[in-house]
N, CA, C and O atoms as a CHARMM CRD file, in Angstrom:
* protein
*
  172
    1    1 UNK  N     -2.34800  13.73200 -69.64700 PROA 1      0.00000
    2    1 UNK  CA    -2.34800  14.76500 -70.66700 PROA 1      0.00000
    3    1 UNK  C     -1.32900  14.40100 -71.74800 PROA 1      0.00000
    4    1 UNK  O     -0.19000  14.04900 -71.44200 PROA 1      0.00000
    5    2 UNK  N     -1.74000  14.48700 -72.99400 PROA 2      0.00000
    6    2 UNK  CA    -0.86600  14.15800 -74.11000 PROA 2      0.00000
    7    2 UNK  C      0.12200  15.27800 -74.38900 PROA 2      0.00000
    8    2 UNK  O     -0.19300  16.46000 -74.25200 PROA 2      0.00000
    9    3 UNK  N      1.31900  14.88000 -74.78200 PROA 3      0.00000
   10    3 UNK  CA     2.30800  15.87600 -75.20300 PROA 3      0.00000
   11    3 UNK  C      1.93700  16.36500 -76.59800 PROA 3      0.00000
   12    3 UNK  O      1.18300  15.70300 -77.31100 PROA 3      0.00000
   13    4 UNK  N      2.45500  17.50000 -76.98000 PROA 4      0.00000
   14    4 UNK  CA     2.17900  18.04000 -78.31100 PROA 4      0.00000
   15    4 UNK  C      2.68400  17.08000 -79.38200 PROA 4      0.00000
   16    4 UNK  O      2.05900  16.92700 -80.43200 PROA 4      0.00000
   17    5 UNK  N      3.82000  16.43300 -79.11100 PROA 5      0.00000
   18    5 UNK  CA     4.35300  15.46900 -80.07100 PROA 5      0.00000
   19    5 UNK  C      3.42100  14.29900 -80.28400 PROA 5      0.00000
   20    5 UNK  O      3.24100  13.83700 -81.41000 PROA 5      0.00000
   21    6 UNK  N      2.82600  13.81700 -79.20400 PROA 6      0.00000
   22    6 UNK  CA     1.88300  12.70300 -79.31000 PROA 6      0.00000
   23    6 UNK  C      0.63700  13.12600 -80.08800 PROA 6      0.00000
   24    6 UNK  O      0.10700  12.34600 -80.87900 PROA 6      0.00000
   25    7 UNK  N      0.18200  14.32200 -79.87500 PROA 7      0.00000
   26    7 UNK  CA    -0.98800  14.83400 -80.60200 PROA 7      0.00000
   27    7 UNK  C     -0.67800  14.95100 -82.09000 PROA 7      0.00000
   28    7 UNK  O     -1.48900  14.55900 -82.92900 PROA 7      0.00000
   29    8 UNK  N      0.49600  15.48900 -82.41600 PROA 8      0.00000
   30    8 UNK  CA     0.89400  15.61000 -83.82500 PROA 8      0.00000
   31    8 UNK  C      0.92700  14.23000 -84.47300 PROA 8      0.00000
   32    8 UNK  O      0.38000  14.03300 -85.55800 PROA 8      0.00000
   33    9 UNK  N      1.56800  13.28300 -83.80700 PROA 9      0.00000
   34    9 UNK  CA     1.68300  11.94000 -84.35800 PROA 9      0.00000
   35    9 UNK  C      0.30900  11.28500 -84.54600 PROA 9      0.00000
   36    9 UNK  O      0.04100  10.68500 -85.58800 PROA 9      0.00000
   37   10 UNK  N     -0.55000  11.40100 -83.54400 PROA 10     0.00000
   38   10 UNK  CA    -1.87700  10.78100 -83.62500 PROA 10     0.00000
   39   10 UNK  C     -2.68700  11.36400 -84.77900 PROA 10     0.00000
   40   10 UNK  O     -3.32300  10.62500 -85.53100 PROA 10     0.00000
   41   11 UNK  N     -2.66500  12.68500 -84.92000 PROA 11     0.00000
   42   11 UNK  CA    -3.43200  13.31500 -85.98600 PROA 11     0.00000
   43   11 UNK  C     -2.83900  12.99600 -87.36700 PROA 11     0.00000
   44   11 UNK  O     -3.57200  12.80100 -88.33600 PROA 11     0.00000
   45   12 UNK  N     -1.52100  12.94800 -87.43800 PROA 12     0.00000
   46   12 UNK  CA    -0.86600  12.60500 -88.70300 PROA 12     0.00000
   47   12 UNK  C     -1.25800  11.19400 -89.13200 PROA 12     0.00000
   48   12 UNK  O     -1.58800  10.96500 -90.29600 PROA 12     0.00000
   49   13 UNK  N     -1.22400  10.26600 -88.20700 PROA 13     0.00000
   50   13 UNK  CA    -1.58900   8.88400 -88.52200 PROA 13     0.00000
   51   13 UNK  C     -3.06900   8.75700 -88.83800 PROA 13     0.00000
   52   13 UNK  O     -3.45800   7.96800 -89.69900 PROA 13     0.00000
   53   14 UNK  N     -3.89200   9.52600 -88.14800 PROA 14     0.00000
   54   14 UNK  CA    -5.33300   9.50300 -88.40100 PROA 14     0.00000
   55   14 UNK  C     -5.63900   9.89400 -89.84400 PROA 14     0.00000
   56   14 UNK  O     -6.59500   9.40500 -90.44600 PROA 14     0.00000
   57   15 UNK  N     -4.80900  10.78600 -90.38400 PROA 15     0.00000
   58   15 UNK  CA    -4.98500  11.23300 -91.76300 PROA 15     0.00000
   59   15 UNK  C     -4.15700  10.40400 -92.75300 PROA 15     0.00000
   60   15 UNK  O     -4.04700  10.74600 -93.93100 PROA 15     0.00000
   61   16 UNK  N     -3.57700   9.30300 -92.24600 PROA 16     0.00000
   62   16 UNK  CA    -2.76200   8.40400 -93.06300 PROA 16     0.00000
   63   16 UNK  C     -1.64200   9.13600 -93.79100 PROA 16     0.00000
   64   16 UNK  O     -1.39400   8.90400 -94.97400 PROA 16     0.00000
   65   17 UNK  N     -0.97100  10.02400 -93.06200 PROA 17     0.00000
   66   17 UNK  CA     0.14200  10.78200 -93.62600 PROA 17     0.00000
   67   17 UNK  C      1.46100  10.25300 -93.08800 PROA 17     0.00000
   68   17 UNK  O      1.54800   9.81700 -91.94000 PROA 17     0.00000
   69   18 UNK  N      2.47700  10.29600 -93.92400 PROA 18     0.00000
   70   18 UNK  CA     3.82700   9.99700 -93.46600 PROA 18     0.00000
   71   18 UNK  C      4.41800  11.25500 -92.84500 PROA 18     0.00000
   72   18 UNK  O      3.88500  12.35300 -93.00500 PROA 18     0.00000
   73   19 UNK  N      5.52000  11.07700 -92.13700 PROA 19     0.00000
   74   19 UNK  CA     6.22400  12.24000 -91.59500 PROA 19     0.00000
   75   19 UNK  C      6.70300  13.12300 -92.74300 PROA 19     0.00000
   76   19 UNK  O      6.68900  14.34900 -92.63700 PROA 19     0.00000
   77   20 UNK  N      7.12100  12.50500 -93.82300 PROA 20     0.00000
   78   20 UNK  CA     7.58400  13.26600 -94.97900 PROA 20     0.00000
   79   20 UNK  C      6.45900  14.10600 -95.57800 PROA 20     0.00000
   80   20 UNK  O      6.66900  15.27000 -95.91900 PROA 20     0.00000
   81   21 UNK  N      5.26100  13.52100 -95.71000 PROA 21     0.00000
   82   21 UNK  CA     4.12500  14.25500 -96.27300 PROA 21     0.00000
   83   21 UNK  C      3.73400  15.43000 -95.38100 PROA 21     0.00000
   84   21 UNK  O      3.44600  16.51700 -95.88100 PROA 21     0.00000
   85   22 UNK  N      3.72000  15.22100 -94.07300 PROA 22     0.00000
   86   22 UNK  CA     3.39900  16.31700 -93.16000 PROA 22     0.00000
   87   22 UNK  C      4.45500  17.40700 -93.25200 PROA 22     0.00000
   88   22 UNK  O      4.13500  18.59600 -93.27000 PROA 22     0.00000
   89   23 UNK  N      5.70900  16.99600 -93.31000 PROA 23     0.00000
   90   23 UNK  CA     6.78900  17.96500 -93.43200 PROA 23     0.00000
   91   23 UNK  C      6.64300  18.82400 -94.67800 PROA 23     0.00000
   92   23 UNK  O      6.86400  20.03400 -94.63000 PROA 23     0.00000
   93   24 UNK  N      6.27300  18.20800 -95.78600 PROA 24     0.00000
   94   24 UNK  CA     6.07400  18.96900 -97.02200 PROA 24     0.00000
   95   24 UNK  C      4.93900  19.97900 -96.86900 PROA 24     0.00000
   96   24 UNK  O      5.01400  21.08500 -97.40500 PROA 24     0.00000
   97   25 UNK  N      3.90300  19.60800 -96.14900 PROA 25     0.00000
   98   25 UNK  CA     2.76200  20.49900 -95.93900 PROA 25     0.00000
   99   25 UNK  C      3.13600  21.73800 -95.12900 PROA 25     0.00000
  100   25 UNK  O      2.59700  22.82200 -95.35500 PROA 25     0.00000
  101   26 UNK  N      4.05400  21.57400 -94.19300 PROA 26     0.00000
  102   26 UNK  CA     4.41600  22.69000 -93.30600 PROA 26     0.00000
  103   26 UNK  C      5.83100  23.21100 -93.56100 PROA 26     0.00000
  104   26 UNK  O      6.36700  24.00100 -92.78300 PROA 26     0.00000
  105   27 UNK  N      6.43000  22.75200 -94.67500 PROA 27     0.00000
  106   27 UNK  CA     7.72900  23.25700 -95.13700 PROA 27     0.00000
  107   27 UNK  C      8.88000  22.98300 -94.17900 PROA 27     0.00000
  108   27 UNK  O      9.72100  23.84800 -93.93200 PROA 27     0.00000
  109   28 UNK  N      8.90400  21.75900 -93.63900 PROA 28     0.00000
  110   28 UNK  CA    10.03100  21.31200 -92.82800 PROA 28     0.00000
  111   28 UNK  C     10.42800  19.90900 -93.29700 PROA 28     0.00000
  112   28 UNK  O      9.72100  19.29100 -94.09200 PROA 28     0.00000
  113   29 UNK  N     11.55800  19.41500 -92.80100 PROA 29     0.00000
  114   29 UNK  CA    12.01000  18.07500 -93.17600 PROA 29     0.00000
  115   29 UNK  C     11.27000  17.01100 -92.36200 PROA 29     0.00000
  116   29 UNK  O     10.66400  17.29600 -91.32900 PROA 29     0.00000
  117   30 UNK  N     11.34300  15.77200 -92.86700 PROA 30     0.00000
  118   30 UNK  CA    10.73200  14.67800 -92.11000 PROA 30     0.00000
  119   30 UNK  C     11.46600  14.47200 -90.78600 PROA 30     0.00000
  120   30 UNK  O     10.88200  13.98900 -89.81600 PROA 30     0.00000
  121   31 UNK  N     12.74800  14.84000 -90.75000 PROA 31     0.00000
  122   31 UNK  CA    13.51000  14.73900 -89.50600 PROA 31     0.00000
  123   31 UNK  C     12.96200  15.70400 -88.45200 PROA 31     0.00000
  124   31 UNK  O     12.91100  15.37600 -87.26700 PROA 31     0.00000
  125   32 UNK  N     12.55300  16.89800 -88.89500 PROA 32     0.00000
  126   32 UNK  CA    11.96500  17.85900 -87.96000 PROA 32     0.00000
  127   32 UNK  C     10.65900  17.31500 -87.38000 PROA 32     0.00000
  128   32 UNK  O     10.41100  17.43100 -86.18000 PROA 32     0.00000
  129   33 UNK  N      9.83200  16.72400 -88.23400 PROA 33     0.00000
  130   33 UNK  CA     8.56300  16.14300 -87.76500 PROA 33     0.00000
  131   33 UNK  C      8.85200  15.03700 -86.75200 PROA 33     0.00000
  132   33 UNK  O      8.18200  14.94400 -85.72300 PROA 33     0.00000
  133   34 UNK  N      9.84100  14.20600 -87.04300 PROA 34     0.00000
  134   34 UNK  CA    10.21900  13.13200 -86.12600 PROA 34     0.00000
  135   34 UNK  C     10.64700  13.69000 -84.77800 PROA 34     0.00000
  136   34 UNK  O     10.26400  13.16000 -83.73500 PROA 34     0.00000
  137   35 UNK  N     11.43500  14.75200 -84.79500 PROA 35     0.00000
  138   35 UNK  CA    11.89300  15.36600 -83.54400 PROA 35     0.00000
  139   35 UNK  C     10.72000  15.94300 -82.76500 PROA 35     0.00000
  140   35 UNK  O     10.69600  15.86100 -81.53700 PROA 35     0.00000
  141   36 UNK  N      9.74500  16.52700 -83.46100 PROA 36     0.00000
  142   36 UNK  CA     8.55900  17.04700 -82.76700 PROA 36     0.00000
  143   36 UNK  C      7.83500  15.90200 -82.07600 PROA 36     0.00000
  144   36 UNK  O      7.46800  16.00100 -80.90500 PROA 36     0.00000
  145   37 UNK  N      7.63400  14.81300 -82.81300 PROA 37     0.00000
  146   37 UNK  CA     6.85200  13.68600 -82.28600 PROA 37     0.00000
  147   37 UNK  C      7.54100  12.99900 -81.11900 PROA 37     0.00000
  148   37 UNK  O      6.87600  12.49900 -80.21200 PROA 37     0.00000
  149   38 UNK  N      8.87400  12.97000 -81.13300 PROA 38     0.00000
  150   38 UNK  CA     9.59500  12.30300 -80.04300 PROA 38     0.00000
  151   38 UNK  C      9.93700  13.24900 -78.89200 PROA 38     0.00000
  152   38 UNK  O     10.44600  12.81500 -77.85900 PROA 38     0.00000
  153   39 UNK  N      9.65800  14.53300 -79.07000 PROA 39     0.00000
  154   39 UNK  CA     9.90600  15.48200 -78.00700 PROA 39     0.00000
  155   39 UNK  C     11.34100  16.00100 -77.97000 PROA 39     0.00000
  156   39 UNK  O     11.72200  16.69200 -77.02500 PROA 39     0.00000
  157   40 UNK  N     12.13800  15.67400 -78.98600 PROA 40     0.00000
  158   40 UNK  CA    13.51700  16.14200 -79.03900 PROA 40     0.00000
  159   40 UNK  C     13.55300  17.64100 -79.30000 PROA 40     0.00000
  160   40 UNK  O     14.41200  18.34700 -78.77300 PROA 40     0.00000
  161   41 UNK  N     12.62100  18.12300 -80.11100 PROA 41     0.00000
  162   41 UNK  CA    12.57200  19.55000 -80.45900 PROA 41     0.00000
  163   41 UNK  C     11.12200  20.00100 -80.52500 PROA 41     0.00000
  164   41 UNK  O     10.23800  19.25100 -80.94000 PROA 41     0.00000
  165   42 UNK  N     10.89600  21.24000 -80.10900 PROA 42     0.00000
  166   42 UNK  CA     9.54800  21.78700 -80.18100 PROA 42     0.00000
  167   42 UNK  C      9.47800  23.02300 -81.06100 PROA 42     0.00000
  168   42 UNK  O      8.45600  23.70800 -81.08800 PROA 42     0.00000
  169   43 UNK  N     10.56100  23.31500 -81.78400 PROA 43     0.00000
  170   43 UNK  CA    10.58500  24.48300 -82.66000 PROA 43     0.00000
  171   43 UNK  C     10.56400  24.07500 -84.10200 PROA 43     0.00000
  172   43 UNK  O     10.58000  24.93100 -84.98700 PROA 43     0.00000
């Protein structure tokens, strides 16, 4: 079973988006997106 971070990363890459671009879409920093993808933070 994939973690939520892995799913976020896979879908982001599938859409050829950077972490920064995804962060802008959801109003968070690229660091927050990175933490989600690595499992450091889920909020």
